[in-house]
N, C-alpha and C positions, 0 to 999 in steps of 0.2 A: 342283713345281707340278703341280696336277691338270690333266689334259688331256681327261678324259671329259666328254661333254656329255649332259645330261638331255634328254628329249623336250620337256619344258616348262622350258627353261633360263631363268633370270632375265635372262640377257643378251639374250634375245628376248622379254621380258615385254611390251614395247611392242607387239609383234605379236600374240602369242597371247591376251593379255587383251582385245584389241580386235577381232581377227579370228580366231575360234577355228578356222575351216576352213583357215587357212594352215598349220597343223601337218600336216594330212593332205597338202596339196598339195606341201609341201616334204619329204615323207618320204624320197624317193629322190634328192633333189638333193644331190650331194656338196659338202662344204665346199671352198672354194677359198681360197688364200692368195696375195696379191700382195706386192710388195716393201714397200709402206707398212705393211701389216698385220704382215709378218714383223719389220720394224724396231720396231714397237710392242711386239711380243712380246719381242724382245730387250731392250728397255728395261725391260719388266716383270721379266724374269729378273734383270737387274742390280740393279734397285731392291729386289727381294725378297732377293737375296743380301746386299746392303748393310744392309738393315733387320735381318736375322737374324744376320749374322756380323761386321759391322764395328764399330769403336769408335763408341759413340753420339754422340760429338762430331765424328766425322770425316766429311768429304765426299770424294767420289771426284774424281780429276783426269783431264783428258783425256789419253789415251795408254794408261793401263792401270788396272786395279783388281785388287788381290790378285794381281798378276803376270800378269793376263790383259789382252791388248791388243785382242782382238776377241771377238765373240760369234757362235757358229754357231747359226742357228735352223733347222736341218734342211736337206734337199737344196736346193741352189741359192742359199742365202742365208747370208752371213757379213758382219758389220758391225764396222767399226773403232770403238773407243770414242774418238771425237774430242771436241773441246771442247763442241760443241753437244749431243752425246749425254750427256756428263757434266753439263752445265748442267741438262738436263731431269731427269735422275735426282736431282741434288742439290736441285732445287726440291722434288721429292716428299719426299726425305729430311728436309729442314729442316722442312717443314710437318707431316708425319706425326709427327715426333719432338716437335713443339711441342704436340700434343694431349695433355692430361693424362689419365691413367688407368693403373691398376695391371695391368689385364688387357690384354695387347698380343699380338694374333694376326695373322698375315699369310698370305695365300693359304690361307684357311680354307675347307675344303669345308663347305657348308651344305646338308644334304639332309633335314632334318626339316621336313616340310610338312604337319603334321596339319591345318592350317586349309584345305588344298586337298583333304583326304580322300584323299591319295595318298602313296605311299612313293617315295623315291629321286629326287625331282625337286629343282629348285633350281639350285645353281651354286657357284662359288668366289669368295669376297670377297677383294679385294686387301688391305683394311685393316679390322680389327675391334678397337676399343679400348673397353674398359669402364671408365668412371669412376664407381665405386660411391660415392665420396665425394660427388660432385655428382649422382649418380643419372642419368648420361647415357651412353647407348650410341652410340658413333660408328661409322659405316660409311663407308668411303672407297673410291674407285675411281680408278685412274690412267688417264687418257686422253691419248694422245700424238699425236693427229691435230689438224688445223686445224678440222674441223667442229664447230660449237657443240653442246655437250652440256648440256642444261638440267638443273639440279640440283633445281629445285622439283618435288616429286612425281615424281621420277625412279623409274620403275617397276622398273628393274633393282635399284637400291639399296634401294627399299622392300621388294622380295622378300628380299634378303639380310637386311635388318633384321628382317623378320617371322620368318624361319627362325632367325636368331641369338637372338631372344628365346625361341623354343621350345627351343633347345639350351642357352643360357647362363642363362636366367632363367625356367625352366619354371614356377615358382610365382608369377611376377610380383611379386617382392619387392625386386628390386635397382635397377630403372630406371624413371624417370618420363618421360624425354625421349629422343628419338632425333634425332641429328644426321647428316645425309647430307652427304658431302664429294665434290667432283669436283676432282682435281688435274690440271689441263690446262695445262702450261707453254706450249704454242704459242698459247694464247688469252690467258694472263696469267702473267707471271713475277713479279708482285707478291704475289698471294695466291690461295689456292684459292677455289672457290665452295662455299657452305654453305647448307643449309636445314634447319630443325628443326621438329619437331612433337611433340606428346605421344604417349606409347605408346598411349593410348586412341584418338587420332585415326588413328594408323598402322593399328591393328586395324580401325577403321571403313573406312579407305580400301582395305584389302586383303581384307576378308572376302568381298566379292562375287566375288573371283577364283576361288572354289571352283566357281561355276557355269560360268565360262568354262573352267576346267580340265577339268571333267567333259565338257562339250560337245566340247572339243578332243580329248580322249582317245577318246571314243566314235567320232569321225570318223577319228582316226588308226588305230584298230583295225578300221576298216571296218564298224562296227556301225550307223552313221548316215551320211547325206550331209553333206559339209562345209558349214558356214554361213559364207559369205564376206561380210565387211563392210569394203569399201575405205575408205581414209582416208589423210591425209598421214603420220601417225605410223607406222601399221602397214605401209604400202606402201613407205616410204622405202628400207629395206634388205632387203625381201623378195626372195628369189632368183627367185620366179616372177612378179614384178610385170609382166614384159613379155608373159606369156602368159595372165594371169589374165583370164578373160572378165568377171568381176564388175567388175574395175577398168576395163576398156574400156567397159562399159556406164555406169559412174559418170562417166567422162569425157564420154560422149555426153550424159548428163543435165545437164551444166553449161550446155548451150546449148538453146534461145535464152535471152537475158538479158532481164531486166525493165529496159528502158532508161528513164532519166529524161527524156531529150530525144528527140523523134520523128525528128529529122533529123541534127543534128550532136551528136556525143558530148560530154557534159558531163564535168567532172572526176570526178563520182561514177560515170558510165558507164565512164570509163577505168579507175577503180579496180577495178570489177567485171571488166573485160576482162583487166587485168593479173593478177588472182588466178587466172582461168581459164587464161590463157596459160602461167603457170608450170607448172601441172599438166599442161597439154596438151603443152608442150615436153618435159617430163620423160618423159611417156608415149611420145612420138614417138621420143626417143632410145633408150628401152628396147626398143621394137618393132624399130627398125632394127638395133640390136645383136644381138637374138635371131635375127632373120631372117638376118643375115650369119653368125652362128655356125653356124646349121643348114646354110646353103649351103656354107660351107667344109667342113663335116662330110660333104658329099655328098648332102644332101637337097634335093629340088627345091622351089623357091618358085614356084608358077604365075605366069607373066607376067614373071618376073625372071630374069636371068642373072648369073653371077659373072664379073666382068672384073678386069683388073689396074688398080689405082689409079695415082695419080701416083708415078712412080719417084723413088727417093732421089737424093741428090747424087752426082755422079761422084767417084771417088777413084782414086788410083794403086794399082796392084797391087803394084809394087815400086819404091819411091821411089829406091832406090840406082841404078837404071838410067836414070831420067829425065834427070838433068843431062847425061849423055853424048849423048842424042838431041836435047836442046834447046840445044846449044852455040851461043853467040852471042846468046841471048835472056835477058833479065833474068828470073830465075825465083824469086829469094829476096825475101821481104817480112818486115818486122818490125813487130809490133803490141803495144802496151802491154796488159797484162792488165786486165780490168774491175775496178771497185771490189768487185763481189761475189766474184770470184776472189781479189782482194787480201785481203779480210776472212778468207776461208777459210785463206789461207796465213799470215796474221798470227796467227790462232788456233792454228794448228799450231806456229808458232814461239814461242808463249807471249807474244805481244805484243797490244796493244790496238788495236782499230779506231779509237779516239778519236784516235790519232796522225795519221790521214789524213782524218778526218771533215771537216775544214775545206776539203779539196781536192775534195770530192765534192758534186755537185748532183744533185737528183732531181726531174724534172718532176712536178707534181701529177697525180693520176689524173683521168681524165675523169669528169664527173658521171654517176651511175647511180642508178636507183630501187631501193630495198630496202624490205621491209616493216618496220614500226616495231619488231617483235619480233626483228629480225635485228641482228647486230652492226654497229657503225658510227655515227659521230657525224654528226648532220644538218648539212649545210652551210648557212651563212647565205643567206638568199634573194637578197641583192644580188650574190652571187658568180655567179649565173646571168645577171645583167643584165636581170632581168625587172622590169616595172613592175606595181604592184598593179592588179588588174582594176578597171575603172571601174564 
């Protein structure tokens, strides 16, 4: 698997195609890896191995694959191939194998970016399948997190597709259609998400990226000042979002609002406030986290001090000594494991959660508001006990 990252990586296309100055601002920010990201990388590695080396009809089982029971993803992280791990990998295997096409490439480095007028940019596509019979180029990406990844006009996959066309169909004679696929088992174990467009439409959608790429590289090389364009898509995963002055100014410009009602907020007013509140709360979290990081590193934040937070729960240093000192006091308790823990142990034992499902109840979640474009089924109005407005 390729580990090198281009300056204009397709994995960050949502950012640099919309906010060209972000490339310069992030130039010296080191990449960080948390446990969730490391687990995703481990699942990528196993999926890639299985696609390349295993029997095309075979799925992996929880416990081991090819004699391997765990995956080491660098210093500090190693993951057991448990049943959930296997289920997620198998989901990708089944659906990738079901895509027709005689050209089947996995973890393919795609660095031809003539349309950007640059060399060596791009990235590595998880899945590239060329179906020349039906003239369809398939580009797929494995996503192992919970966060919703939109497949429609997904800029990471569009970048892979554009470079794949340059590398695999240089003269434009093999493919008429591009299909983009997101394999995200934590969002749907039933089917992947797919969007298609014509090759001509893909070219139209990505041609303008050359201007963004030029502007981004000029700033990255220090030849021009960065041009910063804050927004939901480009700021969401930007590592400097908590210190970006342009983003802070954009938050400020969200207020005041054009209210529909002069005194008491209407539903339309509340809708405006909610949209602003989401962005403001995210910005506040980012600012607090960055200020804390700097304070812990020894830098002074004027007007603030670093204090000890709430202490953790007390625990015994040596449990073997405690019974002797608490003689005559009832010290032992016994508690049944939770349904969640039971499910984990059943999976490990090769048994089904369905055996105990009838013994489990789960209270419904409290009602909460979400934007219409977010995941979640709308609740019937009567569940809130509301009456229609008179």
